[in-house]
C-alpha positions as a Python dict, from the first residue, in 0.01 Angstrom:
ca = {
    (1, 'M'): (0, 0, 0),
    (2, 'M'): (378, 35, 26),
    (3, 'F'): (414, -325, 146),
    (4, 'E'): (196, -454, -138),
    (5, 'S'): (410, -266, -390),
    (6, 'F'): (723, -419, -235),
    (7, 'R'): (565, -766, -237),
    (8, 'Q'): (466, -746, -602),
    (9, 'R'): (803, -613, -714),
    (10, 'F'): (1035, -838, -514),
    (11, 'L'): (834, -1141, -403),
    (12, 'V'): (580, -1202, -682),
    (13, 'R'): (730, -1085, -1010),
    (14, 'F'): (1029, -1275, -1141),
    (15, 'W'): (1362, -1096, -1115),
    (16, 'S'): (1584, -1002, -1406),
    (17, 'P'): (1851, -1274, -1451),
    (18, 'M'): (2145, -1034, -1501),
    (19, 'P'): (2155, -871, -1155),
    (20, 'A'): (2051, -1202, -998),
    (21, 'V'): (2342, -1397, -1150),
    (22, 'I'): (2584, -1118, -1060),
    (23, 'A'): (2456, -1143, -702),
    (24, 'L'): (2514, -1520, -713),
    (25, 'G'): (2870, -1459, -833),
    (26, 'I'): (2936, -1223, -543),
    (27, 'M'): (2773, -1458, -294),
    (28, 'S'): (2974, -1758, -418),
    (29, 'A'): (3298, -1563, -371),
    (30, 'Y'): (3202, -1467, -16),
    (31, 'Y'): (3094, -1826, 45),
    (32, 'L'): (3450, -1936, -28),
    (33, 'G'): (3596, -1668, 196),
    (34, 'I'): (3362, -1713, 492),
    (35, 'V'): (3278, -2083, 486),
    (36, 'G'): (3604, -2201, 328),
    (37, 'T'): (3467, -2409, 42),
    (38, 'H'): (3307, -2355, -298),
    (39, 'W'): (2938, -2357, -386),
    (40, 'A'): (2865, -2707, -516),
    (41, 'V'): (2583, -2961, -494),
    (42, 'T'): (2645, -3289, -680),
    (43, 'G'): (2923, -3402, -447),
    (44, 'E'): (2668, -3403, -166),
    (45, 'F'): (2412, -3581, -385),
    (46, 'T'): (2676, -3852, -433),
    (47, 'R'): (2710, -3881, -56),
    (48, 'W'): (2331, -3917, -30),
    (49, 'G'): (2356, -4204, -275),
    (50, 'G'): (2633, -4352, -60),
    (51, 'H'): (2415, -4338, 251),
    (52, 'I'): (2132, -4510, 63),
    (53, 'L'): (2371, -4785, -47),
    (54, 'Q'): (2490, -4824, 313),
    (55, 'F'): (2129, -4861, 425),
    (56, 'F'): (2095, -5156, 187),
    (57, 'G'): (2411, -5315, 322),
    (58, 'V'): (2671, -5200, 66),
    (59, 'D'): (3021, -5151, 212),
    (60, 'T'): (3100, -4809, 64),
    (61, 'S'): (3444, -4804, 228),
    (62, 'A'): (3562, -5036, -50),
    (63, 'Y'): (3502, -4774, -319),
    (64, 'G'): (3761, -4507, -394),
    (65, 'Y'): (3516, -4237, -500),
    (66, 'F'): (3331, -4242, -169),
    (67, 'K'): (3669, -4203, 2),
    (68, 'L'): (3739, -3910, -230),
    (69, 'V'): (3416, -3721, -154),
    (70, 'G'): (3392, -3838, 209),
    (71, 'L'): (3092, -4000, 378),
    (72, 'K'): (3171, -3895, 732),
    (73, 'G'): (2869, -3784, 934),
    (74, 'T'): (2519, -3712, 807),
    (75, 'P'): (2396, -3445, 564),
    (76, 'L'): (2297, -3229, 863),
    (77, 'E'): (2653, -3244, 997),
    (78, 'R'): (2827, -3145, 671),
    (79, 'V'): (2868, -2799, 522),
    (80, 'D'): (2746, -2909, 177),
    (81, 'G'): (2455, -3097, 330),
    (82, 'V'): (2312, -2809, 533),
    (83, 'M'): (2379, -2565, 249),
    (84, 'I'): (2169, -2777, 11),
    (85, 'V'): (1888, -2805, 266),
    (86, 'G'): (1909, -2427, 290),
    (87, 'M'): (1883, -2400, -89),
    (88, 'F'): (1566, -2610, -94),
    (89, 'A'): (1423, -2402, 191),
    (90, 'G'): (1512, -2070, 25),
    (91, 'A'): (1365, -2178, -309),
    (92, 'F'): (1045, -2299, -138),
    (93, 'V'): (1006, -1976, 59),
    (94, 'A'): (1048, -1773, -262),
    (95, 'A'): (796, -1989, -450),
    (96, 'S'): (541, -1984, -167),
    (97, 'F'): (560, -1607, -125),
    (98, 'A'): (499, -1575, -500),
    (99, 'N'): (205, -1819, -491),
    (100, 'N'): (399, -2040, -730),
    (101, 'V'): (366, -2378, -555),
    (102, 'K'): (138, -2623, -729),
    (103, 'F'): (146, -3002, -758),
    (104, 'R'): (206, -3084, -1125),
    (105, 'L'): (247, -3433, -1273),
    (106, 'P'): (451, -3507, -1589),
    (107, 'Q'): (249, -3477, -1909),
    (108, 'N'): (315, -3831, -2029),
    (109, 'G'): (535, -4138, -1998),
    (110, 'M'): (794, -3997, -2236),
    (111, 'R'): (850, -3702, -2005),
    (112, 'V'): (900, -3939, -1712),
    (113, 'A'): (1158, -4136, -1912),
    (114, 'Q'): (1334, -3814, -2015),
    (115, 'A'): (1348, -3695, -1655),
    (116, 'L'): (1493, -4020, -1521),
    (117, 'I'): (1733, -4105, -1805),
    (118, 'G'): (1847, -3744, -1851),
    (119, 'G'): (1894, -3708, -1477),
    (120, 'I'): (2105, -4027, -1460),
    (121, 'I'): (2324, -3919, -1753),
    (122, 'A'): (2370, -3570, -1606),
    (123, 'G'): (2446, -3703, -1258),
    (124, 'F'): (2700, -3953, -1393),
    (125, 'G'): (2865, -3691, -1616),
    (126, 'A'): (2881, -3430, -1340),
    (127, 'R'): (3057, -3661, -1098),
    (128, 'L'): (3287, -3801, -1367),
    (129, 'A'): (3398, -3440, -1426),
    (130, 'M'): (3414, -3373, -1049),
    (131, 'G'): (3142, -3108, -1063),
    (132, 'C'): (2826, -2991, -1235),
    (133, 'N'): (2722, -2650, -1366),
    (134, 'L'): (2848, -2509, -1036),
    (135, 'A'): (3175, -2674, -927),
    (136, 'S'): (3302, -2734, -1283),
    (137, 'F'): (3155, -2419, -1437),
    (138, 'F'): (3007, -2126, -1248),
    (139, 'T'): (3233, -2165, -943),
    (140, 'G'): (3497, -2382, -1115),
    (141, 'I'): (3612, -2123, -1368),
    (142, 'P'): (3657, -1849, -1102),
    (143, 'Q'): (3869, -2101, -907),
    (144, 'F'): (4121, -2090, -1197),
    (145, 'S'): (4103, -2465, -1262),
    (146, 'L'): (4176, -2558, -1624),
    (147, 'H'): (3950, -2862, -1595),
    (148, 'A'): (3652, -2625, -1570),
    (149, 'W'): (3722, -2490, -1919),
    (150, 'F'): (3743, -2843, -2061),
    (151, 'F'): (3412, -2919, -1892),
    (152, 'T'): (3247, -2597, -2011),
    (153, 'I'): (3340, -2641, -2378),
    (154, 'M'): (3219, -3000, -2383),
    (155, 'T'): (2902, -2915, -2189),
    (156, 'I'): (2809, -2671, -2464),
    (157, 'V'): (2875, -2943, -2723),
    (158, 'G'): (2656, -3179, -2519),
    (159, 'V'): (2380, -2916, -2496),
    (160, 'Y'): (2393, -2872, -2875),
    (161, 'L'): (2359, -3246, -2932),
    (162, 'G'): (2084, -3264, -2674),
    (163, 'T'): (1881, -2996, -2850),
    (164, 'K'): (1904, -3196, -3173),
    (165, 'V'): (1759, -3497, -2993),
    (166, 'V'): (1475, -3325, -2804),
    (167, 'L'): (1359, -3155, -3125),
    (168, 'L'): (1296, -3496, -3285),
    (169, 'P'): (924, -3571, -3342),
    (170, 'I'): (921, -3852, -3083),
    (171, 'F'): (996, -3603, -2804),
    (172, 'R'): (746, -3337, -2907),
    (173, 'S'): (413, -3298, -2731),
    (174, 'K'): (123, -3478, -2899),
    (175, 'A'): (-133, -3237, -2753),
    (176, 'P'): (-318, -3052, -3034),
    (177, 'L'): (-293, -2674, -3038),
    (178, 'Q'): (-628, -2498, -3013),
    (179, 'K'): (-703, -2133, -3065),
    (180, 'I'): (-904, -1986, -2780),
    (181, 'Q'): (-1135, -1708, -2888),
    (182, 'N'): (-1223, -1562, -2549),
    (183, 'P'): (-968, -1665, -2288),
    (184, 'K'): (-1091, -1643, -1932),
    (185, 'P'): (-860, -1471, -1685),
    (186, 'I'): (-740, -1686, -1396),
    (187, 'A'): (-936, -1583, -1090),
    (188, 'P'): (-719, -1494, -790),
    (189, 'N'): (-746, -1714, -484),
    (190, 'P'): (-666, -1498, -182),
    (191, 'T'): (-713, -1787, 61),
    (192, 'R'): (-460, -2003, -121),
    (193, 'E'): (-214, -1712, -138),
    (194, 'R'): (-243, -1651, 236),
    (195, 'I'): (-194, -2019, 317),
    (196, 'L'): (115, -2045, 99),
    (197, 'T'): (258, -1725, 243),
    (198, 'L'): (198, -1857, 594),
    (199, 'I'): (367, -2189, 511),
    (200, 'G'): (663, -1999, 363),
    (201, 'M'): (690, -1788, 679),
    (202, 'I'): (681, -2102, 895),
    (203, 'V'): (963, -2260, 690),
    (204, 'L'): (1165, -1939, 713),
    (205, 'L'): (1109, -1923, 1089),
    (206, 'A'): (1217, -2287, 1124),
    (207, 'V'): (1539, -2205, 936),
    (208, 'V'): (1603, -1906, 1166),
    (209, 'V'): (1557, -2129, 1474),
    (210, 'W'): (1787, -2392, 1322),
    (211, 'V'): (2053, -2132, 1247),
    (212, 'G'): (2026, -1996, 1602),
    (213, 'Y'): (2060, -2344, 1749),
    (214, 'L'): (2370, -2420, 1541),
    (215, 'M'): (2522, -2083, 1628),
    (216, 'A'): (2491, -2175, 1994),
    (217, 'F'): (2580, -2543, 1990),
    (218, 'S'): (2773, -2644, 1674),
    (219, 'P'): (3156, -2656, 1696),
    (220, 'T'): (3375, -2384, 1553),
    (221, 'P'): (3633, -2523, 1307),
    (222, 'E'): (3998, -2450, 1359),
    (223, 'G'): (4091, -2115, 1208),
    (224, 'K'): (3735, -1981, 1219),
    (225, 'V'): (3585, -1743, 1474),
    (226, 'I'): (3226, -1866, 1438),
    (227, 'P'): (3063, -2200, 1346),
    (228, 'V'): (3040, -2251, 969),
    (229, 'L'): (2732, -2475, 955),
    (230, 'P'): (2482, -2196, 1030),
    (231, 'I'): (2661, -1965, 788),
    (232, 'A'): (2636, -2233, 518),
    (233, 'I'): (2261, -2256, 580),
    (234, 'I'): (2221, -1879, 544),
    (235, 'F'): (2411, -1881, 215),
    (236, 'G'): (2207, -2181, 99),
    (237, 'V'): (1882, -1998, 167),
    (238, 'G'): (2016, -1701, -26),
    (239, 'F'): (2126, -1914, -321),
    (240, 'G'): (1791, -2093, -334),
    (241, 'F'): (1586, -1775, -301),
    (242, 'V'): (1774, -1598, -581),
    (243, 'I'): (1769, -1886, -832),
    (244, 'S'): (1396, -1930, -770),
    (245, 'R'): (1302, -1564, -803),
    (246, 'A'): (1513, -1519, -1119),
    (247, 'Q'): (1441, -1871, -1254),
    (248, 'I'): (1813, -1932, -1310),
    (249, 'C'): (1876, -2243, -1518),
    (250, 'F'): (2208, -2313, -1685),
    (251, 'T'): (2036, -2553, -1925),
    (252, 'S'): (1826, -2277, -2076),
    (253, 'A'): (2128, -2044, -2084),
    (254, 'F'): (2290, -2240, -2366),
    (255, 'R'): (1999, -2444, -2504),
    (256, 'D'): (1817, -2121, -2592),
    (257, 'L'): (2118, -2004, -2793),
    (258, 'F'): (2077, -2299, -3028),
    (259, 'I'): (1697, -2302, -3043),
    (260, 'T'): (1584, -1940, -3027),
    (261, 'G'): (1905, -1738, -3051),
    (262, 'R'): (1842, -1585, -2707),
    (263, 'G'): (2166, -1536, -2518),
    (264, 'Y'): (2059, -1310, -2232),
    (265, 'M'): (2091, -1583, -1967),
    (266, 'A'): (2426, -1699, -2108),
    (267, 'R'): (2557, -1342, -2102),
    (268, 'A'): (2437, -1302, -1746),
    (269, 'V'): (2615, -1622, -1638),
    (270, 'I'): (2945, -1512, -1796),
    (271, 'I'): (2930, -1166, -1639),
    (272, 'G'): (2845, -1329, -1306),
    (273, 'M'): (3161, -1539, -1336),
    (274, 'M'): (3364, -1228, -1421),
    (275, 'V'): (3247, -1066, -1099),
    (276, 'S'): (3306, -1382, -897),
    (277, 'T'): (3656, -1432, -1039),
    (278, 'I'): (3800, -1114, -888),
    (279, 'G'): (3645, -1195, -550),
    (280, 'V'): (3785, -1548, -549),
    (281, 'F'): (4123, -1413, -664),
    (282, 'S'): (4130, -1177, -366),
    (283, 'Y'): (4068, -1462, -123),
    (284, 'I'): (4334, -1677, -292),
    (285, 'L'): (4586, -1396, -237),
    (286, 'L'): (4487, -1405, 130),
    (287, 'G'): (4582, -1772, 146),
    (288, 'Y'): (4262, -1958, 58),
    (289, 'A'): (4318, -2272, -151),
    (290, 'P'): (4117, -2295, -474),
    (291, 'K'): (3953, -2621, -581),
    (292, 'I'): (4170, -2755, -865),
    (293, 'M'): (4082, -3082, -1038),
    (294, 'W'): (4241, -3298, -1305),
    (295, 'A'): (4263, -3141, -1652),
    (296, 'A'): (4190, -3476, -1806),
    (297, 'P'): (3957, -3683, -2025),
    (298, 'N'): (3716, -3722, -1734),
    (299, 'A'): (3632, -3350, -1758),
    (300, 'I'): (3586, -3376, -2135),
    (301, 'I'): (3368, -3689, -2130),
    (302, 'G'): (3184, -3578, -1816),
    (303, 'G'): (3106, -3236, -1963),
    (304, 'L'): (2969, -3391, -2282),
    (305, 'L'): (2746, -3631, -2088),
    (306, 'F'): (2634, -3359, -1847),
    (307, 'G'): (2538, -3115, -2123),
    (308, 'F'): (2347, -3384, -2312),
    (309, 'G'): (2178, -3510, -1996),
    (310, 'I'): (2051, -3176, -1868),
    (311, 'V'): (1883, -3100, -2202),
    (312, 'I'): (1716, -3443, -2212),
    (313, 'A'): (1606, -3400, -1849),
    (314, 'G'): (1498, -3040, -1900),
    (315, 'G'): (1701, -2885, -1621),
    (316, 'C'): (2044, -2854, -1460),
    (317, 'E'): (2122, -2899, -1091),
    (318, 'C'): (2002, -2551, -994),
    (319, 'G'): (1705, -2571, -1230),
    (320, 'W'): (1561, -2898, -1103),
    (321, 'M'): (1606, -2798, -738),
    (322, 'Y'): (1387, -2487, -743),
    (323, 'R'): (1133, -2642, -981),
    (324, 'A'): (1102, -2947, -756),
    (325, 'V'): (995, -2739, -457),
    (326, 'E'): (743, -2561, -680),
    (327, 'G'): (564, -2896, -699),
    (328, 'Q'): (676, -3012, -1044),
    (329, 'V'): (702, -3390, -1006),
    (330, 'H'): (903, -3413, -1329),
    (331, 'Y'): (1195, -3253, -1146),
    (332, 'W'): (1163, -3482, -846),
    (333, 'I'): (1240, -3759, -1094),
    (334, 'V'): (1531, -3559, -1241),
    (335, 'G'): (1675, -3524, -890),
    (336, 'L'): (1634, -3896, -826),
    (337, 'G'): (1811, -3963, -1156),
    (338, 'N'): (2097, -3736, -1049),
    (339, 'V'): (2150, -3934, -728),
    (340, 'I'): (2132, -4264, -919),
    (341, 'G'): (2378, -4143, -1184),
    (342, 'S'): (2618, -4012, -921),
    (343, 'S'): (2602, -4342, -734),
    (344, 'I'): (2670, -4544, -1051),
    (345, 'L'): (2978, -4330, -1113),
    (346, 'A'): (3099, -4384, -757),
    (347, 'L'): (3054, -4761, -784),
    (348, 'T'): (3247, -4783, -1112),
    (349, 'W'): (3508, -4508, -1062),
    (350, 'D'): (3790, -4742, -960),
    (351, 'Y'): (3783, -4915, -1300),
    (352, 'Y'): (3875, -4604, -1501),
    (353, 'A'): (3997, -4341, -1252),
    (354, 'A'): (4364, -4371, -1350),
    (355, 'P'): (4339, -4362, -1732),
    (356, 'L'): (4070, -4093, -1733),
    (357, 'A'): (4164, -3871, -1439),
    (358, 'T'): (4419, -3938, -1168),
    (359, 'N'): (4712, -3999, -1402),
    (360, 'F'): (4676, -3642, -1530),
    (361, 'P'): (4788, -3317, -1362),
    (362, 'K'): (4571, -3071, -1175),
    (363, 'I'): (4639, -2745, -1356),
    (364, 'N'): (4594, -2414, -1172),
    (365, 'L'): (4606, -2117, -1410),
    (366, 'L'): (4752, -1899, -1135),
    (367, 'E'): (5044, -2139, -1092),
    (368, 'S'): (5091, -2182, -1467),
    (369, 'F'): (5093, -1811, -1556),
    (370, 'G'): (5162, -1641, -1223),
    (371, 'N'): (4897, -1476, -1009),
    (372, 'Y'): (4821, -1176, -1228),
    (373, 'G'): (4902, -1360, -1549),
    (374, 'G'): (4650, -1630, -1456),
    (375, 'L'): (4392, -1363, -1373),
    (376, 'L'): (4443, -1199, -1714),
    (377, 'V'): (4422, -1537, -1892),
    (378, 'S'): (4096, -1614, -1712),
    (379, 'Y'): (3942, -1280, -1809),
    (380, 'A'): (4066, -1318, -2167),
    (381, 'L'): (3897, -1659, -2190),
    (382, 'L'): (3576, -1521, -2037),
    (383, 'L'): (3576, -1235, -2290),
    (384, 'V'): (3622, -1485, -2574),
    (385, 'F'): (3335, -1685, -2426),
    (386, 'L'): (3117, -1372, -2414),
    (387, 'G'): (3214, -1284, -2771),
    (388, 'W'): (3108, -1631, -2886),
    (389, 'V'): (2767, -1588, -2724),
    (390, 'L'): (2719, -1249, -2891),
    (391, 'W'): (2827, -1397, -3225),
    (392, 'M'): (2580, -1685, -3184),
    (393, 'E'): (2298, -1441, -3114),
    (394, 'R'): (2380, -1228, -3416),
    (395, 'R'): (2426, -1534, -3640),
    (396, 'Y'): (2086, -1674, -3543),
    (397, 'H'): (1901, -1347, -3604),
    (398, 'V'): (2077, -1283, -3936),
    (399, 'K'): (1984, -1635, -4045),
    (400, 'A'): (1622, -1588, -3934),
    (401, 'K'): (1599, -1256, -4119),
    (402, 'F'): (1742, -1415, -4434),
    (403, 'Q'): (1488, -1698, -4420),
    (404, 'K'): (1199, -1451, -4393),
    (405, 'A'): (1322, -1248, -4691),
}
C-alpha cells in the first residue's frame, strides 16, 4: 500500500513544474562544477549531423563550424553525447513507469510539415546563436554571457510571431468537435502497465551497468578525481527523468503567455535560473570558466528563428526529446529537423561567421561589471524578466475580463 502510494505520487502523476525547474537549475549548476561543462544539447546534435555527412563522404574538416564544435570521437566517447543518451533513457524510464508510452502518428500531413520545417528552423537558429533554450537561455543566462540575453529577448519575439502563424485557420485541426453525452472511462490495462514498468526497469538496469563499466574503464581527465563520462550519464538520466515527469517545455512557457495568459511555467523557468545563477557564480569564483559567446547579430537572428521554429514545430529541444520517447512520431520528425537545421548551419557558417558573429566581442557580465556587480546586474535583469511575465499575465486577464463585461 505504501509503495503504491509512492508510485502514484512520484511515478504516475505529473510533477509540479516549479520545484522541478528549480531542481533542474540546481542540477545544471552542479553539472558545471562536477563535469566541467554546461548542460546543452544542440551542439551534440550538430556533431551527429556531421557524422552523418561523413558517412556520405563529406569532408567535414573543411568546415569551420565543425572545427568549432569538434567532431573528435563518437557520441559514446563525448560528455555531451553520453549525457544526451542518458536524457533519452531517463525520459523513457519516467514515461514507462507512468504507463505513458504509446505509439502515436501525426494527425495529418500539415502536422508532419510543421514538425519538419519548424524543427529545421529551430535547429538552424539554435546553432546560429550558439545554443538553444539551454545553452543560450536556461544555462546561458546563469553563465553571465550577454549573448544569452540577446537570444532570450528575440526568442520571445519569435515565439510571439509563431503563435500568430499557428493560430491561422490553415494550421487549425479540421476534426469536428462532438459533444459526448456519456463518456466511457478508459479501462486500466494491468498487463500493459507491468510490461512497460519491466521495460523501464531493464533500461534503468542497463544504464547502471553502463555507468559501472565506465567508472571502471573510462579515463579520468586531467584535474578530475573520477571519470566524467559516467557522471554525465547520471546527470543526463536525472535531467531526462525530471523534464518528463514535470512535462517541462520552454515553448509552452512563453507561447502560453500570448495565447492563454498562463505564466506559471515561465515564472518557474525564471526562478530556476535565479537558483542556478548563484550556484554557477560560486563555481566561477572557484576558478571554473563560464561559457561566453559573441554578443552579436547571430544571437539576435538565431533567437528569432529559434523562437519562431519551436512554436511551428510544437516543442523545444527538451520538449521534443521526452515526447519522442513517449512514442509521439511527430517529435521524432522535429528531432530529425533539428539535426538537419543544425547541419545546414554548419555547412554555411563560413559564409557569414565574421559579419554576424566572430567580429564581435564575447561579453562576460562579471568582467564588465566586476564579480558582484555582474551578479547584481544578472539578478536585476531576471527580476525585470519576472516582472514582465507577471505584467503579461495580469494584462491578459484584465483584457479577458473587459471583453466579457
